[in-house]
KOLBAMI-977667 format. One record per residue (C-alpha): residue in one letter; x negated, y, z negated. Coordinates in nm, 3 decimals, decimal comma. Each point is the difference from the previous one (the first is absolute). Layout:
REM residues N
  res        u        v        w
    a        X        Y        Z
...
This chain:
REM residues 368
  res        u        v        w
    m   -2,938   -5,397   -1,776
    t   -0,007    0,316   -0,209
    g    0,240    0,197   -0,215
    p    0,207   -0,094   -0,304
    r    0,070   -0,372   -0,037
    i    0,373   -0,058    0,014
    t    0,171   -0,309   -0,140
    f    0,361   -0,073    0,090
    v    0,226   -0,230   -0,203
    i    0,326   -0,145    0,131
    s    0,202   -0,312   -0,063
    s   -0,039   -0,147    0,350
    l   -0,055    0,088    0,365
    t    0,325   -0,131    0,146
    s    0,231    0,190    0,235
    g    0,126    0,278   -0,229
    g   -0,020    0,375    0,046
    a   -0,241    0,058   -0,290
    e   -0,227   -0,270    0,140
    r    0,002    0,174    0,336
    v   -0,091    0,333   -0,160
    m   -0,287   -0,146   -0,204
    t   -0,136   -0,178    0,308
    t    0,015    0,324    0,200
    m   -0,179    0,193   -0,273
    a   -0,270   -0,264   -0,045
    n   -0,063   -0,021    0,374
    h   -0,019    0,378    0,029
    w   -0,251    0,036   -0,280
    v   -0,238   -0,276    0,112
    t    0,015    0,138    0,355
    n   -0,115    0,331   -0,147
    g   -0,286   -0,162   -0,190
    r    0,145   -0,043   -0,348
    p   -0,051   -0,329   -0,187
    v    0,337   -0,161   -0,078
    t    0,089   -0,311   -0,198
    l    0,356   -0,133    0,005
    l    0,114   -0,227   -0,283
    t    0,324   -0,199    0,013
    i    0,158   -0,151   -0,311
    t    0,123   -0,301    0,195
    g   -0,208   -0,231    0,215
    s    0,075   -0,120    0,350
    d   -0,145   -0,228    0,264
    q    0,161    0,225    0,262
    p   -0,165    0,314    0,137
    p    0,157    0,336   -0,086
    f    0,320    0,063    0,195
    y   -0,131    0,334    0,128
    p   -0,343    0,015    0,168
    l   -0,270    0,081   -0,256
    s   -0,347    0,117    0,100
    p   -0,275   -0,256   -0,072
    e   -0,187    0,289   -0,163
    v    0,251   -0,008   -0,286
    d   -0,115   -0,228   -0,283
    l    0,319   -0,204   -0,052
    r    0,020   -0,209   -0,318
    q    0,319   -0,199   -0,057
    l   -0,016   -0,082   -0,369
    a    0,278   -0,261   -0,026
    l    0,092    0,112   -0,352
    a    0,374   -0,069    0,029
    s    0,120   -0,332   -0,141
    p    0,329   -0,125   -0,150
    s    0,045    0,002   -0,376
    g    0,207   -0,271   -0,166
    s    0,052    0,176   -0,332
    p   -0,033    0,344   -0,163
    a   -0,326   -0,107   -0,163
    k   -0,138   -0,120    0,334
    a    0,114    0,323    0,165
    l   -0,186    0,205   -0,261
    l   -0,318   -0,200    0,049
    n    0,029    0,021    0,379
    n    0,047    0,377   -0,011
    l   -0,299    0,045   -0,227
    r   -0,206   -0,212    0,240
    r    0,117    0,207    0,297
    l   -0,096    0,323   -0,172
    r   -0,344   -0,138   -0,088
    e   -0,066   -0,129    0,352
    l    0,129    0,317    0,167
    r   -0,213    0,213   -0,231
    r   -0,303   -0,212    0,088
    a    0,074    0,028    0,373
    i    0,043    0,378   -0,013
    t   -0,321    0,040   -0,199
    s   -0,190   -0,211    0,252
    t    0,096    0,237    0,284
    r   -0,179    0,291   -0,174
    a    0,300    0,213    0,094
    d   -0,013    0,379   -0,016
    v    0,379    0,015    0,039
    v    0,265   -0,270   -0,040
    i    0,326    0,035    0,196
    s    0,292   -0,229   -0,086
    f    0,327   -0,043    0,188
    l    0,344   -0,100   -0,130
    d    0,148    0,032   -0,346
    t   -0,076   -0,331   -0,175
    t   -0,345   -0,023    0,159
    n   -0,063    0,357   -0,117
    v    0,079   -0,100   -0,357
    v   -0,231   -0,301    0,017
    t   -0,280    0,207    0,154
    l    0,027    0,270   -0,265
    l   -0,016   -0,261   -0,276
    a   -0,294   -0,176    0,166
    t   -0,202    0,322    0,039
    f    0,063    0,138   -0,349
    g   -0,325    0,140   -0,140
    l   -0,207   -0,048    0,317
    g   -0,024    0,373    0,069
    i    0,094   -0,040    0,368
    p    0,257    0,239    0,152
    v    0,314   -0,201    0,077
    v    0,263    0,122    0,246
    v    0,333   -0,185   -0,002
    a    0,250    0,037    0,285
    e    0,374   -0,060    0,001
    h    0,133   -0,112    0,339
    t    0,373   -0,012   -0,069
    d    0,231    0,250   -0,165
    p   -0,049   -0,088   -0,370
    g    0,337    0,149   -0,083
    l    0,176   -0,262    0,211
    k   -0,209   -0,312   -0,055
    r    0,090   -0,201   -0,307
    m   -0,288   -0,146   -0,197
    h    0,012   -0,254   -0,280
    p    0,023    0,185   -0,334
    v   -0,341   -0,133   -0,105
    w   -0,162    0,139    0,315
    n    0,181    0,331   -0,052
    l   -0,142    0,021   -0,351
    l   -0,348   -0,085    0,125
    r    0,025    0,261    0,274
    r    0,094    0,268   -0,255
    y   -0,301   -0,103   -0,209
    t   -0,258   -0,034    0,276
    y    0,081    0,269    0,258
    p   -0,117    0,287   -0,224
    r   -0,342   -0,172    0,006
    a   -0,024    0,029    0,380
    t   -0,234    0,267    0,129
    r    0,256    0,084    0,267
    l    0,342   -0,130    0,099
    v    0,083    0,018    0,371
    v    0,361   -0,001    0,118
    l    0,148    0,037    0,345
    t    0,269    0,264   -0,050
    e    0,110    0,279   -0,230
    a    0,297   -0,210   -0,113
    s   -0,235   -0,276   -0,115
    k   -0,212    0,251   -0,190
    r    0,304    0,130   -0,189
    f    0,067   -0,349   -0,137
    f   -0,298    0,030   -0,235
    p   -0,017    0,218   -0,313
    p   -0,170    0,341    0,026
    f   -0,326   -0,108   -0,167
    i   -0,045   -0,268    0,271
    q    0,114    0,233    0,278
    r   -0,294    0,225   -0,085
    q   -0,239   -0,270    0,120
    t    0,218   -0,106    0,294
    l   -0,066    0,070    0,367
    i    0,237   -0,041    0,293
    i   -0,183   -0,170    0,288
    p    0,212   -0,147    0,282
    n   -0,089   -0,324    0,169
    p   -0,243    0,030    0,292
    i    0,166   -0,086    0,329
    m   -0,195   -0,162    0,281
    v    0,096   -0,161    0,327
    e   -0,229   -0,182    0,240
    p   -0,161    0,225    0,266
    d    0,225   -0,142    0,270
    a    0,310    0,013   -0,220
    g    0,084    0,365    0,038
    p    0,328    0,134    0,135
    v    0,104   -0,140    0,334
    e    0,240    0,119    0,265
    r    0,331   -0,164   -0,084
    g    0,283   -0,077    0,231
    l    0,346   -0,085   -0,123
    g   -0,078   -0,318   -0,192
    r    0,237   -0,174   -0,232
    t   -0,187   -0,129   -0,306
    l    0,059    0,104   -0,360
    v   -0,288   -0,112   -0,221
    s   -0,098   -0,021   -0,366
    m   -0,287   -0,156   -0,194
    g   -0,070   -0,111   -0,354
    r    0,004   -0,271   -0,263
    f    0,325   -0,195   -0,019
    g    0,072    0,101   -0,358
    p    0,302    0,175   -0,149
    e   -0,180    0,334   -0,025
    k   -0,028    0,029    0,380
    g    0,376   -0,014    0,049
    f    0,003   -0,198    0,323
    d    0,340   -0,136   -0,102
    l    0,124    0,359    0,018
    l   -0,156    0,046    0,343
    i    0,161   -0,317    0,135
    a    0,336    0,113   -0,139
    a   -0,040    0,341    0,164
    f   -0,103   -0,147    0,334
    a    0,294   -0,242   -0,012
    r    0,239    0,297   -0,024
    i   -0,125    0,153    0,325
    a   -0,123   -0,302    0,197
    p    0,326   -0,040    0,199
    d   -0,034    0,361    0,123
    f   -0,361   -0,050    0,111
    p   -0,014   -0,341    0,169
    d   -0,337    0,075    0,164
    w   -0,177    0,073   -0,331
    d   -0,175   -0,262   -0,215
    l   -0,135    0,023   -0,355
    v   -0,348   -0,143   -0,073
    i   -0,119   -0,022   -0,361
    w   -0,366   -0,097   -0,039
    g   -0,110   -0,157   -0,327
    d    0,064   -0,292   -0,228
    g    0,073   -0,079   -0,362
    v    0,232   -0,152   -0,257
    l    0,321    0,131    0,159
    r   -0,055   -0,148    0,347
    v    0,267   -0,269   -0,044
    d    0,247    0,258   -0,133
    l   -0,063    0,236    0,290
    e    0,035   -0,281    0,252
    a    0,331   -0,099   -0,160
    q    0,123    0,359    0,009
    r   -0,095    0,026    0,367
    a    0,196   -0,318    0,075
    t    0,303    0,122   -0,198
    h    0,020    0,304    0,228
    g   -0,042   -0,220    0,309
    l   -0,317    0,187    0,098
    d   -0,255   -0,279    0,030
    d   -0,073    0,110    0,357
    r   -0,015    0,372   -0,086
    i   -0,206    0,007   -0,321
    q   -0,352   -0,144    0,015
    l   -0,205   -0,091   -0,309
    p   -0,327   -0,107    0,166
    g   -0,219    0,001   -0,313
    r   -0,317    0,188   -0,083
    t   -0,213    0,158    0,270
    t   -0,368    0,082    0,012
    t    0,064    0,250    0,281
    p    0,259    0,233   -0,153
    h   -0,084    0,299    0,215
    a    0,041   -0,195    0,322
    e    0,341   -0,119   -0,118
    l    0,102    0,351   -0,098
    r   -0,095    0,136    0,342
    r    0,241   -0,249    0,157
    a    0,291    0,140   -0,205
    d    0,209    0,313    0,029
    l    0,131    0,087   -0,346
    y   -0,115   -0,079   -0,354
    a    0,224   -0,062   -0,300
    l   -0,096    0,013   -0,368
    s    0,265   -0,139   -0,234
    s   -0,204   -0,039   -0,320
    r    0,151    0,028   -0,344
    r   -0,324    0,154   -0,126
    e   -0,329    0,114    0,151
    g   -0,316    0,184   -0,094
    f   -0,140    0,109    0,334
    p    0,115   -0,249    0,265
    m   -0,293   -0,085    0,224
    a    0,206   -0,181    0,263
    l    0,223    0,304    0,044
    a   -0,294    0,238    0,041
    e   -0,181   -0,235    0,238
    a    0,315   -0,045    0,207
    m    0,025    0,375    0,038
    a   -0,371    0,021    0,084
    c    0,074   -0,246    0,281
    g    0,269    0,230    0,137
    l    0,317   -0,135   -0,162
    p    0,273    0,221   -0,142
    a    0,139   -0,136   -0,327
    v    0,319   -0,022   -0,201
    a   -0,047   -0,054   -0,372
    f    0,180    0,009   -0,331
    d   -0,079    0,324   -0,183
    l   -0,170   -0,155   -0,303
    p   -0,129    0,208   -0,294
    s   -0,350   -0,037    0,148
    g   -0,152   -0,130    0,320
    p    0,201    0,057    0,316
    r    0,082    0,362   -0,078
    d   -0,374    0,066   -0,032
    i   -0,067   -0,143    0,348
    i    0,305    0,063    0,222
    r    0,076    0,355    0,109
    a    0,376   -0,034    0,014
    g    0,142    0,094    0,338
    i   -0,347    0,031    0,155
    d   -0,148   -0,350    0,002
    g    0,270   -0,199   -0,176
    l    0,307   -0,002   -0,218
    l    0,056   -0,041   -0,375
    v    0,331   -0,147   -0,115
    p    0,145   -0,030   -0,352
    n   -0,179   -0,258   -0,211
    g    0,160   -0,345    0,013
    d    0,287    0,114    0,223
    i    0,043   -0,277    0,260
    p    0,260    0,184    0,215
    a   -0,221    0,309    0,004
    l   -0,301   -0,208    0,103
    a    0,208   -0,160    0,276
    e    0,117    0,338    0,126
    g   -0,351    0,148   -0,014
    l   -0,132   -0,287    0,209
    a    0,290    0,019    0,241
    s   -0,043    0,375    0,050
    l   -0,353   -0,055    0,136
    m    0,077   -0,324    0,180
    r    0,267    0,175    0,206
    d   -0,196    0,322    0,062
    d   -0,301   -0,084    0,216
    n   -0,117    0,360    0,037
    r    0,004    0,072   -0,373
    r   -0,171   -0,329   -0,080
    l   -0,276    0,064    0,254
    a   -0,052    0,356   -0,127
    m   -0,046   -0,133   -0,352
    a   -0,237   -0,267    0,135
    q   -0,222    0,274    0,142
    a   -0,007    0,182   -0,336
    a   -0,055   -0,306   -0,218
    p   -0,379   -0,050    0,054
    d   -0,065    0,334   -0,169
    v    0,013   -0,206   -0,319
    l   -0,369   -0,068    0,063
    s   -0,085    0,368   -0,036
    r    0,147   -0,010   -0,351
    f   -0,105   -0,344   -0,121
    g   -0,279   -0,119    0,230
    v   -0,295   -0,191   -0,146
    e   -0,256    0,281    0,031
    r    0,224    0,253   -0,174
    v    0,103   -0,228   -0,287
    m   -0,345   -0,150   -0,052
    a   -0,145    0,350   -0,031
    i    0,214    0,038   -0,313
    w   -0,129   -0,332   -0,135
    d   -0,358    0,105    0,082
    e    0,045    0,317   -0,201
    l    0,140   -0,198   -0,294
    v   -0,288   -0,252    0,002
    e   -0,261    0,274    0,023
    d    0,162    0,189   -0,286
    l    0,007   -0,307   -0,224
    t   -0,358   -0,107    0,072
    q   -0,151    0,346   -0,033
    t    0,154    0,053   -0,343
    r   -0,120   -0,331   -0,148
């Protein structure tokens, strides 16, 4: 392989959106002949959740371990920094790219003084995600040391002070669907779908509440929420409270998300915060219109309101219910939006987005 050597750093390769993006980028670059190493802070006996090319040099460092006291925590963190620094040095990286806020901080500390360009990427809206005060302080100290900061939207960029904004680029997530997972001819199906981690930030409790308001009026529609997480028991209890055990399915994680999306008819995003929601964009790429909360960043950057989906006031459950109902009852409008939705690939497809990353990498390596 030829070209600049790229080393990625991320906490893990589980089923999150940032993990999906990093996997997509790594696969793209090795397919195009660039040497890529991917380092994870945690270790795992399980393979990555998303398919990773065997050409990617994956090293799961297993640096995370519990600390029983402040002194032990300090020693563990110093060890992690030393081991991560050693691992990055061993890759002979020309550029280091780190994903997610706390991992970005750790990577910047570990690479201090190495003389390697370091790009750190935020994958949620930093203005909405609460960090521990210590991590906030460390981010303020370390981010100015990054060669570039990459954010997903203009709103995320505005969170940072002007002197950091000057080294900040807006690069959206690259969207990819399997070759056979393009738009399909839809009939008049009756499945509302959503996907994501079962955590409070994804707002699936809000989606269940909204669906419960309109379920009696649409007896032939079901809600399917793919994913798993800490709130599963709570969501199951909420479903039972509304008497919708037979109408709301929580089937767990899926390794074939695009196939599941193609079986559905309408996508809902009820998150309390987002950076650039991959599941939403991929649903639209698969030919699904969408209804989403109008968050400060994310959905409004993807959905063209009235063309391929609807945006409703943030956190407004009745408005979400009415937005869903308006498309559930209007087959012609829903199908017209379904035809327009795959155009999301022309704006955020892999080739287009990775061309921006290519330009960034070339710029950083040529100026070393």
